[in-house]
Gaussian input, Z-matrix of N, CA and C with variables (Angstrom, degrees):
# hf/3-21g

backbone

0 1
 N
 C     1     B1
 C     2     B2     1     A1
 N     3     B3     2     A2     1     D1
 C     4     B4     3     A3     2     D2
 C     5     B5     4     A4     3     D3
 N     6     B6     5     A5     4     D4
 C     7     B7     6     A6     5     D5
 C     8     B8     7     A7     6     D6
 N     9     B9     8     A8     7     D7
 C    10    B10     9     A9     8     D8
 C    11    B11    10    A10     9     D9
 N    12    B12    11    A11    10    D10
 C    13    B13    12    A12    11    D11
 C    14    B14    13    A13    12    D12
 N    15    B15    14    A14    13    D13
 C    16    B16    15    A15    14    D14
 C    17    B17    16    A16    15    D15
 N    18    B18    17    A17    16    D16
 C    19    B19    18    A18    17    D17
 C    20    B20    19    A19    18    D18
 N    21    B21    20    A20    19    D19
 C    22    B22    21    A21    20    D20
 C    23    B23    22    A22    21    D21
 N    24    B24    23    A23    22    D22
 C    25    B25    24    A24    23    D23
 C    26    B26    25    A25    24    D24
 N    27    B27    26    A26    25    D25
 C    28    B28    27    A27    26    D26
 C    29    B29    28    A28    27    D27
 N    30    B30    29    A29    28    D28
 C    31    B31    30    A30    29    D29
 C    32    B32    31    A31    30    D30
 N    33    B33    32    A32    31    D31
 C    34    B34    33    A33    32    D32
 C    35    B35    34    A34    33    D33
 N    36    B36    35    A35    34    D34
 C    37    B37    36    A36    35    D35
 C    38    B38    37    A37    36    D36
 N    39    B39    38    A38    37    D37
 C    40    B40    39    A39    38    D38
 C    41    B41    40    A40    39    D39
 N    42    B42    41    A41    40    D40
 C    43    B43    42    A42    41    D41
 C    44    B44    43    A43    42    D42
 N    45    B45    44    A44    43    D43
 C    46    B46    45    A45    44    D44
 C    47    B47    46    A46    45    D45
 N    48    B48    47    A47    46    D46
 C    49    B49    48    A48    47    D47
 C    50    B50    49    A49    48    D48
 N    51    B51    50    A50    49    D49
 C    52    B52    51    A51    50    D50
 C    53    B53    52    A52    51    D51
 N    54    B54    53    A53    52    D52
 C    55    B55    54    A54    53    D53
 C    56    B56    55    A55    54    D54
 N    57    B57    56    A56    55    D55
 C    58    B58    57    A57    56    D56
 C    59    B59    58    A58    57    D57
 N    60    B60    59    A59    58    D58
 C    61    B61    60    A60    59    D59
 C    62    B62    61    A61    60    D60
 N    63    B63    62    A62    61    D61
 C    64    B64    63    A63    62    D62
 C    65    B65    64    A64    63    D63
 N    66    B66    65    A65    64    D64
 C    67    B67    66    A66    65    D65
 C    68    B68    67    A67    66    D66
 N    69    B69    68    A68    67    D67
 C    70    B70    69    A69    68    D68
 C    71    B71    70    A70    69    D69
 N    72    B72    71    A71    70    D70
 C    73    B73    72    A72    71    D71
 C    74    B74    73    A73    72    D72
 N    75    B75    74    A74    73    D73
 C    76    B76    75    A75    74    D74
 C    77    B77    76    A76    75    D75
 N    78    B78    77    A77    76    D76
 C    79    B79    78    A78    77    D77
 C    80    B80    79    A79    78    D78
 N    81    B81    80    A80    79    D79
 C    82    B82    81    A81    80    D80
 C    83    B83    82    A82    81    D81
 N    84    B84    83    A83    82    D82
 C    85    B85    84    A84    83    D83
 C    86    B86    85    A85    84    D84
 N    87    B87    86    A86    85    D85
 C    88    B88    87    A87    86    D86
 C    89    B89    88    A88    87    D87
 N    90    B90    89    A89    88    D88
 C    91    B91    90    A90    89    D89
 C    92    B92    91    A91    90    D90
 N    93    B93    92    A92    91    D91
 C    94    B94    93    A93    92    D92
 C    95    B95    94    A94    93    D93
 N    96    B96    95    A95    94    D94
 C    97    B97    96    A96    95    D95
 C    98    B98    97    A97    96    D96
 N    99    B99    98    A98    97    D97
 C   100   B100    99    A99    98    D98
 C   101   B101   100   A100    99    D99
 N   102   B102   101   A101   100   D100
 C   103   B103   102   A102   101   D101
 C   104   B104   103   A103   102   D102
 N   105   B105   104   A104   103   D103
 C   106   B106   105   A105   104   D104
 C   107   B107   106   A106   105   D105
 N   108   B108   107   A107   106   D106
 C   109   B109   108   A108   107   D107
 C   110   B110   109   A109   108   D108
 N   111   B111   110   A110   109   D109
 C   112   B112   111   A111   110   D110
 C   113   B113   112   A112   111   D111
 N   114   B114   113   A113   112   D112
 C   115   B115   114   A114   113   D113
 C   116   B116   115   A115   114   D114
 N   117   B117   116   A116   115   D115
 C   118   B118   117   A117   116   D116
 C   119   B119   118   A118   117   D117
 N   120   B120   119   A119   118   D118
 C   121   B121   120   A120   119   D119
 C   122   B122   121   A121   120   D120
 N   123   B123   122   A122   121   D121
 C   124   B124   123   A123   122   D122
 C   125   B125   124   A124   123   D123
 N   126   B126   125   A125   124   D124
 C   127   B127   126   A126   125   D125
 C   128   B128   127   A127   126   D126
 N   129   B129   128   A128   127   D127
 C   130   B130   129   A129   128   D128
 C   131   B131   130   A130   129   D129
 N   132   B132   131   A131   130   D130
 C   133   B133   132   A132   131   D131
 C   134   B134   133   A133   132   D132
 N   135   B135   134   A134   133   D133
 C   136   B136   135   A135   134   D134
 C   137   B137   136   A136   135   D135
 N   138   B138   137   A137   136   D136
 C   139   B139   138   A138   137   D137
 C   140   B140   139   A139   138   D138
 N   141   B141   140   A140   139   D139
 C   142   B142   141   A141   140   D140
 C   143   B143   142   A142   141   D141
 N   144   B144   143   A143   142   D142
 C   145   B145   144   A144   143   D143
 C   146   B146   145   A145   144   D144
 N   147   B147   146   A146   145   D145
 C   148   B148   147   A147   146   D146
 C   149   B149   148   A148   147   D147
 N   150   B150   149   A149   148   D148
 C   151   B151   150   A150   149   D149
 C   152   B152   151   A151   150   D150
 N   153   B153   152   A152   151   D151
 C   154   B154   153   A153   152   D152
 C   155   B155   154   A154   153   D153
 N   156   B156   155   A155   154   D154
 C   157   B157   156   A156   155   D155
 C   158   B158   157   A157   156   D156
 N   159   B159   158   A158   157   D157
 C   160   B160   159   A159   158   D158
 C   161   B161   160   A160   159   D159
 N   162   B162   161   A161   160   D160
 C   163   B163   162   A162   161   D161
 C   164   B164   163   A163   162   D162
 N   165   B165   164   A164   163   D163
 C   166   B166   165   A165   164   D164
 C   167   B167   166   A166   165   D165
 N   168   B168   167   A167   166   D166
 C   169   B169   168   A168   167   D167
 C   170   B170   169   A169   168   D168
 N   171   B171   170   A170   169   D169
 C   172   B172   171   A171   170   D170
 C   173   B173   172   A172   171   D171
 N   174   B174   173   A173   172   D172
 C   175   B175   174   A174   173   D173
 C   176   B176   175   A175   174   D174
 N   177   B177   176   A176   175   D175
 C   178   B178   177   A177   176   D176
 C   179   B179   178   A178   177   D177
 N   180   B180   179   A179   178   D178
 C   181   B181   180   A180   179   D179
 C   182   B182   181   A181   180   D180
 N   183   B183   182   A182   181   D181
 C   184   B184   183   A183   182   D182
 C   185   B185   184   A184   183   D183
 N   186   B186   185   A185   184   D184
 C   187   B187   186   A186   185   D185
 C   188   B188   187   A187   186   D186
 N   189   B189   188   A188   187   D187
 C   190   B190   189   A189   188   D188
 C   191   B191   190   A190   189   D189
 N   192   B192   191   A191   190   D190
 C   193   B193   192   A192   191   D191
 C   194   B194   193   A193   192   D192
 N   195   B195   194   A194   193   D193
 C   196   B196   195   A195   194   D194
 C   197   B197   196   A196   195   D195
 N   198   B198   197   A197   196   D196
 C   199   B199   198   A198   197   D197
 C   200   B200   199   A199   198   D198
 N   201   B201   200   A200   199   D199
 C   202   B202   201   A201   200   D200
 C   203   B203   202   A202   201   D201
 N   204   B204   203   A203   202   D202
 C   205   B205   204   A204   203   D203
 C   206   B206   205   A205   204   D204
 N   207   B207   206   A206   205   D205
 C   208   B208   207   A207   206   D206
 C   209   B209   208   A208   207   D207
 N   210   B210   209   A209   208   D208
 C   211   B211   210   A210   209   D209
 C   212   B212   211   A211   210   D210
 N   213   B213   212   A212   211   D211
 C   214   B214   213   A213   212   D212
 C   215   B215   214   A214   213   D213
 N   216   B216   215   A215   214   D214
 C   217   B217   216   A216   215   D215
 C   218   B218   217   A217   216   D216
 N   219   B219   218   A218   217   D217
 C   220   B220   219   A219   218   D218
 C   221   B221   220   A220   219   D219
 N   222   B222   221   A221   220   D220
 C   223   B223   222   A222   221   D221
 C   224   B224   223   A223   222   D222
 N   225   B225   224   A224   223   D223
 C   226   B226   225   A225   224   D224
 C   227   B227   226   A226   225   D225
 N   228   B228   227   A227   226   D226
 C   229   B229   228   A228   227   D227
 C   230   B230   229   A229   228   D228
 N   231   B231   230   A230   229   D229
 C   232   B232   231   A231   230   D230
 C   233   B233   232   A232   231   D231
 N   234   B234   233   A233   232   D232
 C   235   B235   234   A234   233   D233
 C   236   B236   235   A235   234   D234
 N   237   B237   236   A236   235   D235
 C   238   B238   237   A237   236   D236
 C   239   B239   238   A238   237   D237
 N   240   B240   239   A239   238   D238
 C   241   B241   240   A240   239   D239
 C   242   B242   241   A241   240   D240
 N   243   B243   242   A242   241   D241
 C   244   B244   243   A243   242   D242
 C   245   B245   244   A244   243   D243
 N   246   B246   245   A245   244   D244
 C   247   B247   246   A246   245   D245
 C   248   B248   247   A247   246   D246
 N   249   B249   248   A248   247   D247
 C   250   B250   249   A249   248   D248
 C   251   B251   250   A250   249   D249

   B1=1.4450
   B2=1.5390
   B3=1.3023
   B4=1.4617
   B5=1.5290
   B6=1.3231
   B7=1.4653
   B8=1.5310
   B9=1.3120
   B10=1.4635
   B11=1.5265
   B12=1.3147
   B13=1.4659
   B14=1.5178
   B15=1.3222
   B16=1.4690
   B17=1.5251
   B18=1.3166
   B19=1.4618
   B20=1.5334
   B21=1.3168
   B22=1.4644
   B23=1.5258
   B24=1.3298
   B25=1.4744
   B26=1.5292
   B27=1.3280
   B28=1.4569
   B29=1.5259
   B30=1.3152
   B31=1.4684
   B32=1.5305
   B33=1.3319
   B34=1.4696
   B35=1.5226
   B36=1.3453
   B37=1.4621
   B38=1.5231
   B39=1.3225
   B40=1.4560
   B41=1.5247
   B42=1.3282
   B43=1.4554
   B44=1.5207
   B45=1.3171
   B46=1.4639
   B47=1.5231
   B48=1.3181
   B49=1.4646
   B50=1.5235
   B51=1.3305
   B52=1.4714
   B53=1.5232
   B54=1.3087
   B55=1.4652
   B56=1.5267
   B57=1.2995
   B58=1.4640
   B59=1.5242
   B60=1.3293
   B61=1.4685
   B62=1.5247
   B63=1.3246
   B64=1.4670
   B65=1.5245
   B66=1.3125
   B67=1.4646
   B68=1.5281
   B69=1.3152
   B70=1.4665
   B71=1.5300
   B72=1.3093
   B73=1.4484
   B74=1.5185
   B75=1.3126
   B76=1.4600
   B77=1.5247
   B78=1.3135
   B79=1.4637
   B80=1.5325
   B81=1.3002
   B82=1.4593
   B83=1.5329
   B84=1.3290
   B85=1.4510
   B86=1.5353
   B87=1.3155
   B88=1.4570
   B89=1.5154
   B90=1.3280
   B91=1.4688
   B92=1.5267
   B93=1.3354
   B94=1.4685
   B95=1.5309
   B96=1.3292
   B97=1.4620
   B98=1.5329
   B99=1.3341
   B100=1.4585
   B101=1.5223
   B102=1.3318
   B103=1.4620
   B104=1.5239
   B105=1.3227
   B106=1.4674
   B107=1.5295
   B108=1.3225
   B109=1.4645
   B110=1.5295
   B111=1.3220
   B112=1.4682
   B113=1.5268
   B114=1.3251
   B115=1.4680
   B116=1.5227
   B117=1.3136
   B118=1.4631
   B119=1.5347
   B120=1.3251
   B121=1.4646
   B122=1.5280
   B123=1.3317
   B124=1.4603
   B125=1.5262
   B126=1.3250
   B127=1.4630
   B128=1.5272
   B129=1.3268
   B130=1.4746
   B131=1.5272
   B132=1.3248
   B133=1.4680
   B134=1.5247
   B135=1.3212
   B136=1.4570
   B137=1.5124
   B138=1.3251
   B139=1.4731
   B140=1.5260
   B141=1.3251
   B142=1.4605
   B143=1.5279
   B144=1.3206
   B145=1.4650
   B146=1.5256
   B147=1.3195
   B148=1.4707
   B149=1.5192
   B150=1.3226
   B151=1.4655
   B152=1.5307
   B153=1.3136
   B154=1.4604
   B155=1.5243
   B156=1.3298
   B157=1.4638
   B158=1.5241
   B159=1.3225
   B160=1.4676
   B161=1.5321
   B162=1.3334
   B163=1.4722
   B164=1.5389
   B165=1.3327
   B166=1.4774
   B167=1.5212
   B168=1.3275
   B169=1.4634
   B170=1.5316
   B171=1.3328
   B172=1.4604
   B173=1.5262
   B174=1.3315
   B175=1.4673
   B176=1.5263
   B177=1.3362
   B178=1.4692
   B179=1.5235
   B180=1.3079
   B181=1.4624
   B182=1.5247
   B183=1.3176
   B184=1.4688
   B185=1.5206
   B186=1.3140
   B187=1.4691
   B188=1.5208
   B189=1.3296
   B190=1.4631
   B191=1.5276
   B192=1.3145
   B193=1.4701
   B194=1.5246
   B195=1.3140
   B196=1.4639
   B197=1.5282
   B198=1.3322
   B199=1.4616
   B200=1.5271
   B201=1.3179
   B202=1.4657
   B203=1.5260
   B204=1.3240
   B205=1.4655
   B206=1.5312
   B207=1.3355
   B208=1.4701
   B209=1.5261
   B210=1.3200
   B211=1.4652
   B212=1.5257
   B213=1.3162
   B214=1.4663
   B215=1.5240
   B216=1.3263
   B217=1.4677
   B218=1.5244
   B219=1.3308
   B220=1.4595
   B221=1.5309
   B222=1.3488
   B223=1.4557
   B224=1.5165
   B225=1.3076
   B226=1.4627
   B227=1.5187
   B228=1.3131
   B229=1.4492
   B230=1.5258
   B231=1.3101
   B232=1.4630
   B233=1.5225
   B234=1.3137
   B235=1.4595
   B236=1.5252
   B237=1.3085
   B238=1.4596
   B239=1.5183
   B240=1.3215
   B241=1.4513
   B242=1.5282
   B243=1.3202
   B244=1.4621
   B245=1.5207
   B246=1.3306
   B247=1.4548
   B248=1.5157
   B249=1.3414
   B250=1.4720
   B251=1.4965
   A1=109.15
   A2=114.78
   A3=121.19
   A4=110.15
   A5=117.54
   A6=119.11
   A7=112.36
   A8=117.80
   A9=120.31
   A10=110.17
   A11=116.79
   A12=120.23
   A13=111.70
   A14=116.66
   A15=120.27
   A16=111.07
   A17=117.15
   A18=120.40
   A19=109.61
   A20=115.78
   A21=120.19
   A22=110.56
   A23=116.82
   A24=119.18
   A25=111.35
   A26=116.72
   A27=119.35
   A28=110.94
   A29=116.85
   A30=120.23
   A31=109.94
   A32=117.20
   A33=120.34
   A34=110.19
   A35=115.64
   A36=120.61
   A37=110.67
   A38=116.26
   A39=120.91
   A40=113.80
   A41=117.25
   A42=120.35
   A43=113.36
   A44=116.57
   A45=120.62
   A46=109.84
   A47=115.63
   A48=122.64
   A49=107.35
   A50=118.05
   A51=119.48
   A52=110.93
   A53=116.13
   A54=120.95
   A55=112.49
   A56=117.60
   A57=120.80
   A58=112.10
   A59=117.17
   A60=121.53
   A61=110.00
   A62=117.00
   A63=121.76
   A64=112.67
   A65=116.53
   A66=123.75
   A67=112.39
   A68=116.83
   A69=120.64
   A70=108.63
   A71=115.77
   A72=120.91
   A73=114.27
   A74=116.97
   A75=119.61
   A76=109.91
   A77=115.91
   A78=120.82
   A79=109.42
   A80=115.34
   A81=120.64
   A82=110.20
   A83=116.43
   A84=120.45
   A85=111.14
   A86=117.16
   A87=121.07
   A88=111.77
   A89=116.10
   A90=120.82
   A91=109.56
   A92=117.17
   A93=120.64
   A94=110.81
   A95=116.90
   A96=120.83
   A97=110.44
   A98=116.38
   A99=120.69
   A100=109.82
   A101=117.20
   A102=122.12
   A103=110.47
   A104=116.64
   A105=121.21
   A106=110.71
   A107=117.16
   A108=121.06
   A109=111.24
   A110=116.04
   A111=120.52
   A112=110.00
   A113=117.30
   A114=120.74
   A115=110.80
   A116=116.55
   A117=121.10
   A118=110.70
   A119=116.98
   A120=121.03
   A121=111.55
   A122=117.12
   A123=121.40
   A124=112.82
   A125=117.79
   A126=121.75
   A127=114.87
   A128=119.46
   A129=118.53
   A130=113.78
   A131=116.78
   A132=120.84
   A133=112.63
   A134=116.97
   A135=120.02
   A136=114.14
   A137=117.33
   A138=123.17
   A139=113.21
   A140=117.04
   A141=121.10
   A142=110.57
   A143=115.42
   A144=119.97
   A145=111.26
   A146=116.94
   A147=120.08
   A148=112.56
   A149=117.79
   A150=121.56
   A151=112.96
   A152=116.60
   A153=119.79
   A154=109.71
   A155=117.92
   A156=118.69
   A157=109.64
   A158=118.06
   A159=121.19
   A160=115.79
   A161=121.16
   A162=117.96
   A163=112.52
   A164=116.59
   A165=119.25
   A166=111.03
   A167=117.47
   A168=121.08
   A169=110.35
   A170=116.36
   A171=120.39
   A172=111.15
   A173=117.19
   A174=120.56
   A175=109.89
   A176=116.63
   A177=121.19
   A178=110.23
   A179=116.15
   A180=120.73
   A181=110.94
   A182=117.21
   A183=120.98
   A184=110.86
   A185=116.81
   A186=121.18
   A187=110.76
   A188=117.37
   A189=120.10
   A190=112.64
   A191=118.22
   A192=119.41
   A193=110.24
   A194=116.71
   A195=120.64
   A196=110.56
   A197=117.20
   A198=121.23
   A199=111.51
   A200=117.44
   A201=121.26
   A202=110.00
   A203=116.45
   A204=120.65
   A205=110.44
   A206=116.74
   A207=120.54
   A208=111.54
   A209=116.91
   A210=120.59
   A211=110.87
   A212=117.12
   A213=120.42
   A214=110.67
   A215=117.06
   A216=120.57
   A217=111.25
   A218=116.18
   A219=120.98
   A220=112.15
   A221=116.74
   A222=120.22
   A223=115.55
   A224=118.26
   A225=121.00
   A226=109.93
   A227=116.27
   A228=121.13
   A229=108.62
   A230=118.21
   A231=119.62
   A232=113.94
   A233=117.77
   A234=120.71
   A235=109.83
   A236=115.85
   A237=119.93
   A238=109.55
   A239=116.21
   A240=120.68
   A241=108.14
   A242=116.18
   A243=120.27
   A244=111.39
   A245=117.09
   A246=120.86
   A247=112.51
   A248=118.24
   A249=120.90
   A250=112.13
   D1=49.03
   D2=179.83
   D3=-90.60
   D4=163.34
   D5=175.92
   D6=-57.14
   D7=-40.51
   D8=178.17
   D9=-65.00
   D10=-40.89
   D11=176.56
   D12=-60.52
   D13=-39.03
   D14=178.01
   D15=-65.13
   D16=-39.34
   D17=177.24
   D18=-60.88
   D19=-45.78
   D20=-179.08
   D21=-63.75
   D22=-46.14
   D23=178.93
   D24=-61.44
   D25=-41.14
   D26=178.68
   D27=-65.48
   D28=-36.25
   D29=176.23
   D30=-62.80
   D31=-36.51
   D32=174.88
   D33=-63.54
   D34=-45.91
   D35=-178.22
   D36=-54.98
   D37=-46.10
   D38=-175.96
   D39=-86.21
   D40=0.21
   D41=178.03
   D42=73.13
   D43=21.53
   D44=179.20
   D45=-72.63
   D46=-38.37
   D47=173.61
   D48=-132.30
   D49=154.46
   D50=178.17
   D51=-69.76
   D52=154.37
   D53=-179.06
   D54=-64.43
   D55=-13.98
   D56=177.24
   D57=-82.78
   D58=-12.60
   D59=-178.85
   D60=-82.64
   D61=119.04
   D62=179.02
   D63=-98.21
   D64=-10.42
   D65=-178.58
   D66=68.77
   D67=14.44
   D68=176.26
   D69=-59.22
   D70=131.50
   D71=178.76
   D72=84.85
   D73=-0.04
   D74=178.42
   D75=-70.36
   D76=149.99
   D77=175.75
   D78=-78.68
   D79=164.23
   D80=175.66
   D81=-58.72
   D82=-37.66
   D83=179.26
   D84=-65.33
   D85=-37.00
   D86=177.67
   D87=-65.67
   D88=-42.51
   D89=177.92
   D90=-65.75
   D91=-40.02
   D92=178.65
   D93=-62.65
   D94=-42.18
   D95=178.08
   D96=-63.32
   D97=-39.13
   D98=177.15
   D99=-64.75
   D100=-43.32
   D101=177.32
   D102=-56.39
   D103=-44.10
   D104=-179.75
   D105=-61.69
   D106=-42.83
   D107=179.30
   D108=-66.31
   D109=-41.10
   D110=179.03
   D111=-65.36
   D112=-42.81
   D113=178.76
   D114=-59.86
   D115=-42.12
   D116=178.53
   D117=-64.94
   D118=-39.22
   D119=179.53
   D120=-65.74
   D121=-33.70
   D122=-179.19
   D123=-76.76
   D124=-23.62
   D125=-173.13
   D126=-47.90
   D127=-48.21
   D128=-177.76
   D129=-65.35
   D130=-15.37
   D131=-175.04
   D132=-109.65
   D133=7.60
   D134=177.50
   D135=59.26
   D136=28.85
   D137=-179.66
   D138=61.25
   D139=22.47
   D140=-178.72
   D141=-115.16
   D142=120.13
   D143=178.79
   D144=-59.86
   D145=-30.38
   D146=-179.54
   D147=-66.02
   D148=-17.59
   D149=179.12
   D150=-94.48
   D151=-4.00
   D152=179.20
   D153=-68.46
   D154=147.85
   D155=173.03
   D156=-64.90
   D157=155.04
   D158=-173.24
   D159=-46.89
   D160=-46.59
   D161=-178.43
   D162=-62.29
   D163=-40.88
   D164=178.64
   D165=-70.80
   D166=-39.25
   D167=179.31
   D168=-61.64
   D169=-41.79
   D170=178.74
   D171=-66.50
   D172=-40.70
   D173=177.85
   D174=-65.18
   D175=-42.40
   D176=177.91
   D177=-58.74
   D178=-48.16
   D179=-178.84
   D180=-61.16
   D181=-44.86
   D182=-179.41
   D183=-62.71
   D184=-47.40
   D185=-177.29
   D186=-64.64
   D187=-45.97
   D188=-176.83
   D189=-73.47
   D190=-35.16
   D191=176.01
   D192=-62.17
   D193=-42.57
   D194=178.16
   D195=-63.52
   D196=-43.30
   D197=-178.87
   D198=-64.38
   D199=-42.55
   D200=179.46
   D201=-64.98
   D202=-42.72
   D203=179.17
   D204=-60.55
   D205=-46.26
   D206=179.09
   D207=-65.13
   D208=-40.37
   D209=-179.47
   D210=-65.55
   D211=-43.24
   D212=178.58
   D213=-63.61
   D214=-39.77
   D215=178.10
   D216=-63.79
   D217=-26.69
   D218=179.40
   D219=-90.01
   D220=2.05
   D221=175.77
   D222=105.28
   D223=0.52
   D224=179.10
   D225=-72.25
   D226=141.62
   D227=174.35
   D228=-128.54
   D229=133.01
   D230=-176.83
   D231=-72.59
   D232=-17.25
   D233=-179.64
   D234=-75.41
   D235=140.86
   D236=176.58
   D237=-88.89
   D238=143.84
   D239=173.70
   D240=-74.21
   D241=162.72
   D242=178.23
   D243=-62.30
   D244=-25.04
   D245=-177.67
   D246=-81.14
   D247=-11.62
   D248=-177.23
   D249=-79.51

């Protein structure tokens, strides 16, 4: 659930890259270019999943639910520690 992971998942949501693309081995410049495309795709929706049209909202929900489930299984917790 890293910022780069969120960029990649959002790119999947908007169909910028296929869901099979993990971006492993990509350069920083490649990730930055992807970030720029994702930011542009989000613009009409104010960065809010609730404003996405139904097909995109459903894809967003499916992708993020799967990611959260996998992250939790790997030990990730969404709560911040007091030290964070």
